[in-house]
Gaussian input, Z-matrix of N, CA and C with variables (Angstrom, degrees):
# hf/3-21g

backbone

0 1
 N
 C     1     B1
 C     2     B2     1     A1
 N     3     B3     2     A2     1     D1
 C     4     B4     3     A3     2     D2
 C     5     B5     4     A4     3     D3
 N     6     B6     5     A5     4     D4
 C     7     B7     6     A6     5     D5
 C     8     B8     7     A7     6     D6
 N     9     B9     8     A8     7     D7
 C    10    B10     9     A9     8     D8
 C    11    B11    10    A10     9     D9
 N    12    B12    11    A11    10    D10
 C    13    B13    12    A12    11    D11
 C    14    B14    13    A13    12    D12
 N    15    B15    14    A14    13    D13
 C    16    B16    15    A15    14    D14
 C    17    B17    16    A16    15    D15
 N    18    B18    17    A17    16    D16
 C    19    B19    18    A18    17    D17
 C    20    B20    19    A19    18    D18
 N    21    B21    20    A20    19    D19
 C    22    B22    21    A21    20    D20
 C    23    B23    22    A22    21    D21
 N    24    B24    23    A23    22    D22
 C    25    B25    24    A24    23    D23
 C    26    B26    25    A25    24    D24
 N    27    B27    26    A26    25    D25
 C    28    B28    27    A27    26    D26
 C    29    B29    28    A28    27    D27
 N    30    B30    29    A29    28    D28
 C    31    B31    30    A30    29    D29
 C    32    B32    31    A31    30    D30
 N    33    B33    32    A32    31    D31
 C    34    B34    33    A33    32    D32
 C    35    B35    34    A34    33    D33
 N    36    B36    35    A35    34    D34
 C    37    B37    36    A36    35    D35
 C    38    B38    37    A37    36    D36
 N    39    B39    38    A38    37    D37
 C    40    B40    39    A39    38    D38
 C    41    B41    40    A40    39    D39
 N    42    B42    41    A41    40    D40
 C    43    B43    42    A42    41    D41
 C    44    B44    43    A43    42    D42
 N    45    B45    44    A44    43    D43
 C    46    B46    45    A45    44    D44
 C    47    B47    46    A46    45    D45
 N    48    B48    47    A47    46    D46
 C    49    B49    48    A48    47    D47
 C    50    B50    49    A49    48    D48
 N    51    B51    50    A50    49    D49
 C    52    B52    51    A51    50    D50
 C    53    B53    52    A52    51    D51
 N    54    B54    53    A53    52    D52
 C    55    B55    54    A54    53    D53
 C    56    B56    55    A55    54    D54
 N    57    B57    56    A56    55    D55
 C    58    B58    57    A57    56    D56
 C    59    B59    58    A58    57    D57
 N    60    B60    59    A59    58    D58
 C    61    B61    60    A60    59    D59
 C    62    B62    61    A61    60    D60
 N    63    B63    62    A62    61    D61
 C    64    B64    63    A63    62    D62
 C    65    B65    64    A64    63    D63
 N    66    B66    65    A65    64    D64
 C    67    B67    66    A66    65    D65
 C    68    B68    67    A67    66    D66
 N    69    B69    68    A68    67    D67
 C    70    B70    69    A69    68    D68
 C    71    B71    70    A70    69    D69
 N    72    B72    71    A71    70    D70
 C    73    B73    72    A72    71    D71
 C    74    B74    73    A73    72    D72
 N    75    B75    74    A74    73    D73
 C    76    B76    75    A75    74    D74
 C    77    B77    76    A76    75    D75
 N    78    B78    77    A77    76    D76
 C    79    B79    78    A78    77    D77
 C    80    B80    79    A79    78    D78
 N    81    B81    80    A80    79    D79
 C    82    B82    81    A81    80    D80
 C    83    B83    82    A82    81    D81
 N    84    B84    83    A83    82    D82
 C    85    B85    84    A84    83    D83
 C    86    B86    85    A85    84    D84
 N    87    B87    86    A86    85    D85
 C    88    B88    87    A87    86    D86
 C    89    B89    88    A88    87    D87
 N    90    B90    89    A89    88    D88
 C    91    B91    90    A90    89    D89
 C    92    B92    91    A91    90    D90
 N    93    B93    92    A92    91    D91
 C    94    B94    93    A93    92    D92
 C    95    B95    94    A94    93    D93
 N    96    B96    95    A95    94    D94
 C    97    B97    96    A96    95    D95
 C    98    B98    97    A97    96    D96
 N    99    B99    98    A98    97    D97
 C   100   B100    99    A99    98    D98
 C   101   B101   100   A100    99    D99
 N   102   B102   101   A101   100   D100
 C   103   B103   102   A102   101   D101
 C   104   B104   103   A103   102   D102
 N   105   B105   104   A104   103   D103
 C   106   B106   105   A105   104   D104
 C   107   B107   106   A106   105   D105
 N   108   B108   107   A107   106   D106
 C   109   B109   108   A108   107   D107
 C   110   B110   109   A109   108   D108
 N   111   B111   110   A110   109   D109
 C   112   B112   111   A111   110   D110
 C   113   B113   112   A112   111   D111
 N   114   B114   113   A113   112   D112
 C   115   B115   114   A114   113   D113
 C   116   B116   115   A115   114   D114
 N   117   B117   116   A116   115   D115
 C   118   B118   117   A117   116   D116
 C   119   B119   118   A118   117   D117
 N   120   B120   119   A119   118   D118
 C   121   B121   120   A120   119   D119
 C   122   B122   121   A121   120   D120
 N   123   B123   122   A122   121   D121
 C   124   B124   123   A123   122   D122
 C   125   B125   124   A124   123   D123
 N   126   B126   125   A125   124   D124
 C   127   B127   126   A126   125   D125
 C   128   B128   127   A127   126   D126
 N   129   B129   128   A128   127   D127
 C   130   B130   129   A129   128   D128
 C   131   B131   130   A130   129   D129
 N   132   B132   131   A131   130   D130
 C   133   B133   132   A132   131   D131
 C   134   B134   133   A133   132   D132
 N   135   B135   134   A134   133   D133
 C   136   B136   135   A135   134   D134
 C   137   B137   136   A136   135   D135
 N   138   B138   137   A137   136   D136
 C   139   B139   138   A138   137   D137
 C   140   B140   139   A139   138   D138
 N   141   B141   140   A140   139   D139
 C   142   B142   141   A141   140   D140
 C   143   B143   142   A142   141   D141
 N   144   B144   143   A143   142   D142
 C   145   B145   144   A144   143   D143
 C   146   B146   145   A145   144   D144
 N   147   B147   146   A146   145   D145
 C   148   B148   147   A147   146   D146
 C   149   B149   148   A148   147   D147
 N   150   B150   149   A149   148   D148
 C   151   B151   150   A150   149   D149
 C   152   B152   151   A151   150   D150
 N   153   B153   152   A152   151   D151
 C   154   B154   153   A153   152   D152
 C   155   B155   154   A154   153   D153
 N   156   B156   155   A155   154   D154
 C   157   B157   156   A156   155   D155
 C   158   B158   157   A157   156   D156
 N   159   B159   158   A158   157   D157
 C   160   B160   159   A159   158   D158
 C   161   B161   160   A160   159   D159
 N   162   B162   161   A161   160   D160
 C   163   B163   162   A162   161   D161
 C   164   B164   163   A163   162   D162
 N   165   B165   164   A164   163   D163
 C   166   B166   165   A165   164   D164
 C   167   B167   166   A166   165   D165
 N   168   B168   167   A167   166   D166
 C   169   B169   168   A168   167   D167
 C   170   B170   169   A169   168   D168
 N   171   B171   170   A170   169   D169
 C   172   B172   171   A171   170   D170
 C   173   B173   172   A172   171   D171
 N   174   B174   173   A173   172   D172
 C   175   B175   174   A174   173   D173
 C   176   B176   175   A175   174   D174
 N   177   B177   176   A176   175   D175
 C   178   B178   177   A177   176   D176
 C   179   B179   178   A178   177   D177
 N   180   B180   179   A179   178   D178
 C   181   B181   180   A180   179   D179
 C   182   B182   181   A181   180   D180
 N   183   B183   182   A182   181   D181
 C   184   B184   183   A183   182   D182
 C   185   B185   184   A184   183   D183
 N   186   B186   185   A185   184   D184
 C   187   B187   186   A186   185   D185
 C   188   B188   187   A187   186   D186
 N   189   B189   188   A188   187   D187
 C   190   B190   189   A189   188   D188
 C   191   B191   190   A190   189   D189
 N   192   B192   191   A191   190   D190
 C   193   B193   192   A192   191   D191
 C   194   B194   193   A193   192   D192
 N   195   B195   194   A194   193   D193
 C   196   B196   195   A195   194   D194
 C   197   B197   196   A196   195   D195
 N   198   B198   197   A197   196   D196
 C   199   B199   198   A198   197   D197
 C   200   B200   199   A199   198   D198
 N   201   B201   200   A200   199   D199
 C   202   B202   201   A201   200   D200
 C   203   B203   202   A202   201   D201
 N   204   B204   203   A203   202   D202
 C   205   B205   204   A204   203   D203
 C   206   B206   205   A205   204   D204
 N   207   B207   206   A206   205   D205
 C   208   B208   207   A207   206   D206
 C   209   B209   208   A208   207   D207
 N   210   B210   209   A209   208   D208
 C   211   B211   210   A210   209   D209
 C   212   B212   211   A211   210   D210
 N   213   B213   212   A212   211   D211
 C   214   B214   213   A213   212   D212
 C   215   B215   214   A214   213   D213
 N   216   B216   215   A215   214   D214
 C   217   B217   216   A216   215   D215
 C   218   B218   217   A217   216   D216
 N   219   B219   218   A218   217   D217
 C   220   B220   219   A219   218   D218
 C   221   B221   220   A220   219   D219
 N   222   B222   221   A221   220   D220
 C   223   B223   222   A222   221   D221
 C   224   B224   223   A223   222   D222
 N   225   B225   224   A224   223   D223
 C   226   B226   225   A225   224   D224
 C   227   B227   226   A226   225   D225
 N   228   B228   227   A227   226   D226
 C   229   B229   228   A228   227   D227
 C   230   B230   229   A229   228   D228
 N   231   B231   230   A230   229   D229
 C   232   B232   231   A231   230   D230
 C   233   B233   232   A232   231   D231
 N   234   B234   233   A233   232   D232
 C   235   B235   234   A234   233   D233
 C   236   B236   235   A235   234   D234
 N   237   B237   236   A236   235   D235
 C   238   B238   237   A237   236   D236
 C   239   B239   238   A238   237   D237
 N   240   B240   239   A239   238   D238
 C   241   B241   240   A240   239   D239
 C   242   B242   241   A241   240   D240
 N   243   B243   242   A242   241   D241
 C   244   B244   243   A243   242   D242
 C   245   B245   244   A244   243   D243
 N   246   B246   245   A245   244   D244
 C   247   B247   246   A246   245   D245
 C   248   B248   247   A247   246   D246
 N   249   B249   248   A248   247   D247
 C   250   B250   249   A249   248   D248
 C   251   B251   250   A250   249   D249
 N   252   B252   251   A251   250   D250
 C   253   B253   252   A252   251   D251
 C   254   B254   253   A253   252   D252
 N   255   B255   254   A254   253   D253
 C   256   B256   255   A255   254   D254
 C   257   B257   256   A256   255   D255
 N   258   B258   257   A257   256   D256
 C   259   B259   258   A258   257   D257
 C   260   B260   259   A259   258   D258
 N   261   B261   260   A260   259   D259
 C   262   B262   261   A261   260   D260
 C   263   B263   262   A262   261   D261
 N   264   B264   263   A263   262   D262
 C   265   B265   264   A264   263   D263
 C   266   B266   265   A265   264   D264
 N   267   B267   266   A266   265   D265
 C   268   B268   267   A267   266   D266
 C   269   B269   268   A268   267   D267
 N   270   B270   269   A269   268   D268
 C   271   B271   270   A270   269   D269
 C   272   B272   271   A271   270   D270
 N   273   B273   272   A272   271   D271
 C   274   B274   273   A273   272   D272
 C   275   B275   274   A274   273   D273
 N   276   B276   275   A275   274   D274
 C   277   B277   276   A276   275   D275
 C   278   B278   277   A277   276   D276
 N   279   B279   278   A278   277   D277
 C   280   B280   279   A279   278   D278
 C   281   B281   280   A280   279   D279
 N   282   B282   281   A281   280   D280
 C   283   B283   282   A282   281   D281
 C   284   B284   283   A283   282   D282
 N   285   B285   284   A284   283   D283
 C   286   B286   285   A285   284   D284
 C   287   B287   286   A286   285   D285
 N   288   B288   287   A287   286   D286
 C   289   B289   288   A288   287   D287
 C   290   B290   289   A289   288   D288
 N   291   B291   290   A290   289   D289
 C   292   B292   291   A291   290   D290
 C   293   B293   292   A292   291   D291

   B1=1.4411
   B2=1.5317
   B3=1.3317
   B4=1.4605
   B5=1.5206
   B6=1.3147
   B7=1.4698
   B8=1.5247
   B9=1.3120
   B10=1.4639
   B11=1.5243
   B12=1.3301
   B13=1.4617
   B14=1.5230
   B15=1.3483
   B16=1.4728
   B17=1.5321
   B18=1.3252
   B19=1.4618
   B20=1.5302
   B21=1.3252
   B22=1.4625
   B23=1.5302
   B24=1.3352
   B25=1.4664
   B26=1.5303
   B27=1.3187
   B28=1.4623
   B29=1.5302
   B30=1.3128
   B31=1.4658
   B32=1.5206
   B33=1.3252
   B34=1.4672
   B35=1.5207
   B36=1.3285
   B37=1.4585
   B38=1.5088
   B39=1.3214
   B40=1.4597
   B41=1.5221
   B42=1.3152
   B43=1.4663
   B44=1.5244
   B45=1.3179
   B46=1.4667
   B47=1.5177
   B48=1.3148
   B49=1.4570
   B50=1.5298
   B51=1.3262
   B52=1.4634
   B53=1.5273
   B54=1.3089
   B55=1.4664
   B56=1.5260
   B57=1.3052
   B58=1.4654
   B59=1.5150
   B60=1.3255
   B61=1.4576
   B62=1.5120
   B63=1.3077
   B64=1.4638
   B65=1.5277
   B66=1.3066
   B67=1.4644
   B68=1.5266
   B69=1.3465
   B70=1.4726
   B71=1.5297
   B72=1.3235
   B73=1.4575
   B74=1.5207
   B75=1.3217
   B76=1.4632
   B77=1.5231
   B78=1.3311
   B79=1.4560
   B80=1.5306
   B81=1.3376
   B82=1.4621
   B83=1.5219
   B84=1.3268
   B85=1.4654
   B86=1.5164
   B87=1.3279
   B88=1.4684
   B89=1.5243
   B90=1.3208
   B91=1.4673
   B92=1.5212
   B93=1.3372
   B94=1.4616
   B95=1.5159
   B96=1.3286
   B97=1.4608
   B98=1.5236
   B99=1.3280
   B100=1.4717
   B101=1.5227
   B102=1.3132
   B103=1.4630
   B104=1.5301
   B105=1.3272
   B106=1.4649
   B107=1.5241
   B108=1.3373
   B109=1.4553
   B110=1.5319
   B111=1.3372
   B112=1.4537
   B113=1.5278
   B114=1.3163
   B115=1.4586
   B116=1.5199
   B117=1.3048
   B118=1.4628
   B119=1.5248
   B120=1.3118
   B121=1.4579
   B122=1.5110
   B123=1.3319
   B124=1.4597
   B125=1.5181
   B126=1.3081
   B127=1.4598
   B128=1.5176
   B129=1.3102
   B130=1.4562
   B131=1.5164
   B132=1.3126
   B133=1.4651
   B134=1.5259
   B135=1.3101
   B136=1.4623
   B137=1.5239
   B138=1.3090
   B139=1.4683
   B140=1.5121
   B141=1.3087
   B142=1.4546
   B143=1.5146
   B144=1.3163
   B145=1.4627
   B146=1.5190
   B147=1.3179
   B148=1.4628
   B149=1.5249
   B150=1.3244
   B151=1.4656
   B152=1.5201
   B153=1.3336
   B154=1.4588
   B155=1.5187
   B156=1.3220
   B157=1.4619
   B158=1.5236
   B159=1.3107
   B160=1.4556
   B161=1.5266
   B162=1.3004
   B163=1.4585
   B164=1.5224
   B165=1.3092
   B166=1.4669
   B167=1.5260
   B168=1.3288
   B169=1.4572
   B170=1.5244
   B171=1.3174
   B172=1.4657
   B173=1.5165
   B174=1.3313
   B175=1.4583
   B176=1.5251
   B177=1.3220
   B178=1.4700
   B179=1.5242
   B180=1.3141
   B181=1.4591
   B182=1.5198
   B183=1.3224
   B184=1.4593
   B185=1.5257
   B186=1.3232
   B187=1.4614
   B188=1.5255
   B189=1.3173
   B190=1.4665
   B191=1.5256
   B192=1.3126
   B193=1.4554
   B194=1.5265
   B195=1.3139
   B196=1.4578
   B197=1.5249
   B198=1.3175
   B199=1.4745
   B200=1.5242
   B201=1.3285
   B202=1.4611
   B203=1.5273
   B204=1.3398
   B205=1.4696
   B206=1.5356
   B207=1.3180
   B208=1.4584
   B209=1.5242
   B210=1.3038
   B211=1.4529
   B212=1.5217
   B213=1.3001
   B214=1.4530
   B215=1.5208
   B216=1.3178
   B217=1.4611
   B218=1.5344
   B219=1.3378
   B220=1.4744
   B221=1.5275
   B222=1.3195
   B223=1.4622
   B224=1.5238
   B225=1.3209
   B226=1.4593
   B227=1.5267
   B228=1.3311
   B229=1.4646
   B230=1.5257
   B231=1.3377
   B232=1.4598
   B233=1.5211
   B234=1.3309
   B235=1.4643
   B236=1.5265
   B237=1.3181
   B238=1.4650
   B239=1.5227
   B240=1.3256
   B241=1.4560
   B242=1.5194
   B243=1.3296
   B244=1.4571
   B245=1.5307
   B246=1.3401
   B247=1.4711
   B248=1.5284
   B249=1.3296
   B250=1.4707
   B251=1.5307
   B252=1.3249
   B253=1.4595
   B254=1.5188
   B255=1.3266
   B256=1.4655
   B257=1.5247
   B258=1.3258
   B259=1.4577
   B260=1.5230
   B261=1.3320
   B262=1.4643
   B263=1.5253
   B264=1.3173
   B265=1.4590
   B266=1.5227
   B267=1.3288
   B268=1.4677
   B269=1.5267
   B270=1.3146
   B271=1.4645
   B272=1.5288
   B273=1.3154
   B274=1.4609
   B275=1.5143
   B276=1.3256
   B277=1.4520
   B278=1.5246
   B279=1.3360
   B280=1.4654
   B281=1.5259
   B282=1.3012
   B283=1.4635
   B284=1.5180
   B285=1.2924
   B286=1.4545
   B287=1.5208
   B288=1.3176
   B289=1.4660
   B290=1.5314
   B291=1.3245
   B292=1.4803
   B293=1.4933
   A1=110.50
   A2=115.92
   A3=119.49
   A4=110.64
   A5=116.43
   A6=119.59
   A7=111.09
   A8=116.57
   A9=120.42
   A10=111.32
   A11=117.34
   A12=121.65
   A13=112.65
   A14=116.66
   A15=123.31
   A16=111.19
   A17=114.34
   A18=121.25
   A19=108.20
   A20=116.72
   A21=121.52
   A22=109.88
   A23=118.35
   A24=120.61
   A25=113.57
   A26=117.38
   A27=120.93
   A28=111.17
   A29=115.91
   A30=121.07
   A31=110.50
   A32=116.35
   A33=119.90
   A34=110.83
   A35=116.32
   A36=119.60
   A37=112.80
   A38=116.50
   A39=120.32
   A40=113.24
   A41=118.04
   A42=119.22
   A43=112.18
   A44=117.50
   A45=120.56
   A46=112.23
   A47=117.71
   A48=120.30
   A49=111.08
   A50=117.15
   A51=120.49
   A52=110.86
   A53=116.58
   A54=119.91
   A55=110.92
   A56=116.54
   A57=120.25
   A58=112.19
   A59=116.70
   A60=120.20
   A61=113.39
   A62=118.03
   A63=121.43
   A64=113.14
   A65=118.07
   A66=120.74
   A67=113.38
   A68=120.22
   A69=118.32
   A70=112.79
   A71=116.93
   A72=119.65
   A73=111.49
   A74=116.29
   A75=120.33
   A76=110.94
   A77=117.08
   A78=119.80
   A79=111.65
   A80=117.27
   A81=119.98
   A82=110.31
   A83=116.33
   A84=120.98
   A85=111.62
   A86=116.96
   A87=121.15
   A88=110.52
   A89=116.30
   A90=120.08
   A91=110.31
   A92=117.00
   A93=120.54
   A94=112.98
   A95=116.57
   A96=119.75
   A97=112.48
   A98=117.24
   A99=119.82
   A100=113.22
   A101=117.02
   A102=119.08
   A103=112.13
   A104=116.98
   A105=120.27
   A106=111.82
   A107=116.91
   A108=123.30
   A109=111.85
   A110=115.97
   A111=121.41
   A112=109.17
   A113=116.37
   A114=121.70
   A115=112.77
   A116=117.61
   A117=119.97
   A118=111.40
   A119=118.43
   A120=121.89
   A121=113.02
   A122=118.03
   A123=121.11
   A124=111.65
   A125=116.97
   A126=120.29
   A127=112.36
   A128=116.38
   A129=120.63
   A130=111.16
   A131=117.11
   A132=120.77
   A133=110.97
   A134=117.05
   A135=120.81
   A136=110.77
   A137=117.16
   A138=120.34
   A139=112.96
   A140=117.31
   A141=120.93
   A142=111.28
   A143=117.18
   A144=120.33
   A145=110.79
   A146=117.22
   A147=120.77
   A148=109.77
   A149=117.71
   A150=121.34
   A151=110.72
   A152=117.26
   A153=120.32
   A154=111.85
   A155=117.20
   A156=120.21
   A157=110.73
   A158=117.43
   A159=120.13
   A160=113.64
   A161=118.21
   A162=120.53
   A163=113.29
   A164=116.93
   A165=119.60
   A166=111.07
   A167=117.50
   A168=119.73
   A169=111.41
   A170=117.13
   A171=120.06
   A172=112.27
   A173=117.05
   A174=120.51
   A175=111.59
   A176=116.62
   A177=119.83
   A178=110.88
   A179=116.61
   A180=120.13
   A181=112.27
   A182=117.65
   A183=121.53
   A184=110.64
   A185=117.70
   A186=121.40
   A187=113.55
   A188=118.08
   A189=120.61
   A190=109.92
   A191=116.01
   A192=121.38
   A193=112.19
   A194=117.56
   A195=122.11
   A196=108.50
   A197=117.62
   A198=118.89
   A199=112.17
   A200=115.17
   A201=121.16
   A202=107.73
   A203=117.05
   A204=117.98
   A205=110.67
   A206=115.13
   A207=120.69
   A208=109.72
   A209=115.18
   A210=120.77
   A211=108.31
   A212=117.29
   A213=121.48
   A214=112.18
   A215=118.72
   A216=121.21
   A217=114.14
   A218=120.60
   A219=118.13
   A220=113.02
   A221=116.90
   A222=119.66
   A223=111.00
   A224=117.15
   A225=121.11
   A226=111.27
   A227=116.55
   A228=121.42
   A229=111.22
   A230=116.29
   A231=119.58
   A232=111.88
   A233=117.23
   A234=119.90
   A235=111.24
   A236=116.70
   A237=119.92
   A238=111.45
   A239=116.96
   A240=119.96
   A241=111.89
   A242=116.89
   A243=120.63
   A244=110.15
   A245=116.52
   A246=120.80
   A247=110.59
   A248=116.77
   A249=120.08
   A250=110.20
   A251=116.75
   A252=120.68
   A253=112.73
   A254=117.04
   A255=119.89
   A256=111.37
   A257=116.24
   A258=119.24
   A259=112.23
   A260=115.69
   A261=119.36
   A262=111.30
   A263=116.95
   A264=120.20
   A265=110.03
   A266=116.97
   A267=119.96
   A268=110.72
   A269=117.60
   A270=121.24
   A271=111.28
   A272=117.25
   A273=120.47
   A274=113.10
   A275=117.15
   A276=119.95
   A277=112.73
   A278=116.12
   A279=118.45
   A280=109.51
   A281=113.50
   A282=119.46
   A283=107.77
   A284=115.70
   A285=121.45
   A286=109.16
   A287=114.06
   A288=118.44
   A289=109.04
   A290=115.00
   A291=119.43
   A292=112.38
   D1=-38.97
   D2=-177.52
   D3=-64.50
   D4=-44.23
   D5=179.23
   D6=-69.38
   D7=-39.95
   D8=-178.42
   D9=-64.52
   D10=-41.17
   D11=-178.01
   D12=-89.45
   D13=-2.89
   D14=179.79
   D15=55.93
   D16=51.76
   D17=179.18
   D18=-88.18
   D19=137.37
   D20=178.27
   D21=-62.02
   D22=144.77
   D23=-178.62
   D24=-57.71
   D25=-35.25
   D26=179.10
   D27=-63.48
   D28=-43.61
   D29=179.27
   D30=-69.22
   D31=-39.95
   D32=179.59
   D33=-62.12
   D34=-42.97
   D35=179.55
   D36=-65.53
   D37=-33.89
   D38=-177.45
   D39=-81.65
   D40=-16.83
   D41=-176.30
   D42=-118.28
   D43=-70.09
   D44=-173.25
   D45=-63.03
   D46=-47.25
   D47=-177.55
   D48=-68.98
   D49=-38.64
   D50=178.35
   D51=-66.88
   D52=-40.43
   D53=178.79
   D54=-64.45
   D55=-41.45
   D56=178.79
   D57=-66.27
   D58=-37.76
   D59=179.96
   D60=-74.16
   D61=-25.29
   D62=-177.26
   D63=-100.95
   D64=-4.97
   D65=-177.30
   D66=-59.25
   D67=-44.65
   D68=179.65
   D69=-60.35
   D70=-42.54
   D71=179.32
   D72=-66.58
   D73=-36.72
   D74=179.06
   D75=-60.79
   D76=-48.28
   D77=-178.11
   D78=-70.83
   D79=-32.35
   D80=174.42
   D81=-63.74
   D82=-40.76
   D83=178.60
   D84=-64.78
   D85=-43.27
   D86=179.37
   D87=-61.50
   D88=-46.59
   D89=-179.48
   D90=-64.75
   D91=-44.48
   D92=-178.89
   D93=-65.62
   D94=-39.92
   D95=-175.88
   D96=-80.50
   D97=-37.79
   D98=-174.19
   D99=-93.06
   D100=-47.33
   D101=-175.64
   D102=-84.83
   D103=-45.83
   D104=-178.27
   D105=-86.25
   D106=-13.74
   D107=-179.67
   D108=51.29
   D109=51.79
   D110=177.86
   D111=-123.68
   D112=174.40
   D113=-179.57
   D114=-88.04
   D115=14.57
   D116=-179.54
   D117=-62.90
   D118=-22.52
   D119=-178.10
   D120=-61.12
   D121=-50.44
   D122=-177.81
   D123=-66.99
   D124=-44.90
   D125=179.50
   D126=-62.39
   D127=-38.32
   D128=179.64
   D129=-68.05
   D130=-42.70
   D131=-178.99
   D132=-64.29
   D133=-52.65
   D134=-176.45
   D135=-68.68
   D136=-45.78
   D137=-179.75
   D138=-62.88
   D139=-41.67
   D140=179.17
   D141=-66.71
   D142=-39.81
   D143=179.84
   D144=-64.91
   D145=-43.29
   D146=178.55
   D147=-64.30
   D148=-43.57
   D149=178.35
   D150=-60.65
   D151=-45.72
   D152=179.91
   D153=-62.20
   D154=-42.06
   D155=-177.93
   D156=-69.36
   D157=-48.09
   D158=-172.77
   D159=-83.98
   D160=-53.69
   D161=-172.16
   D162=-80.08
   D163=-49.81
   D164=-175.34
   D165=-63.68
   D166=-46.51
   D167=178.52
   D168=-65.21
   D169=-39.73
   D170=177.13
   D171=-64.08
   D172=-41.03
   D173=178.23
   D174=-64.84
   D175=-36.29
   D176=176.50
   D177=-64.56
   D178=-40.72
   D179=178.01
   D180=-65.40
   D181=-40.34
   D182=179.10
   D183=-68.65
   D184=-37.81
   D185=-176.77
   D186=-79.49
   D187=-13.36
   D188=-178.47
   D189=-65.11
   D190=136.84
   D191=-178.66
   D192=-77.95
   D193=-21.59
   D194=178.41
   D195=-138.17
   D196=158.34
   D197=179.81
   D198=-57.34
   D199=140.81
   D200=-179.41
   D201=-97.93
   D202=117.04
   D203=179.24
   D204=-72.41
   D205=127.06
   D206=-178.74
   D207=-124.72
   D208=151.53
   D209=172.82
   D210=-114.45
   D211=171.93
   D212=-177.38
   D213=-73.40
   D214=-25.63
   D215=-171.25
   D216=-62.66
   D217=-49.40
   D218=-179.00
   D219=-60.44
   D220=-39.63
   D221=178.93
   D222=-65.58
   D223=-44.58
   D224=178.26
   D225=-61.85
   D226=-46.15
   D227=-179.62
   D228=-61.33
   D229=-49.13
   D230=-176.88
   D231=-66.05
   D232=-42.73
   D233=179.63
   D234=-65.77
   D235=-38.52
   D236=179.19
   D237=-62.60
   D238=-48.50
   D239=179.59
   D240=-67.49
   D241=-33.76
   D242=178.72
   D243=-65.24
   D244=-43.64
   D245=178.81
   D246=-64.09
   D247=-43.95
   D248=178.47
   D249=-63.32
   D250=-43.11
   D251=179.76
   D252=-62.68
   D253=-44.45
   D254=178.13
   D255=-67.01
   D256=-35.61
   D257=176.64
   D258=-63.52
   D259=-43.66
   D260=177.76
   D261=-66.27
   D262=-38.68
   D263=177.97
   D264=-62.06
   D265=-44.56
   D266=178.94
   D267=-64.88
   D268=-38.94
   D269=179.89
   D270=-63.80
   D271=-48.00
   D272=-177.28
   D273=-76.52
   D274=-24.55
   D275=-178.65
   D276=-84.94
   D277=-17.79
   D278=-177.87
   D279=-71.42
   D280=143.62
   D281=177.85
   D282=-114.59
   D283=138.16
   D284=-179.97
   D285=-115.16
   D286=131.23
   D287=177.44
   D288=-77.84
   D289=140.68
   D290=-178.15
   D291=-79.78

């Protein structure tokens, strides 16, 4: 799809690959939150995101056969959106007593 639609590699990595990697956790969260009516949704979302950021990226760096050249922009972009996303999750998940 990426080659067919001529999507830039940076955009492809941030959308298609991330969506594919997070799809199992997303559906587990939906089933846990809607059908089982439990709090597994929040724990799965936050825990999976932290695991993906820390472990998966670290394992890719360790497994690389040669150094991977990185710039500051992807890290800044990802951390910024991650902070905003967690902030929104905390805002919407908080309950206020009347």
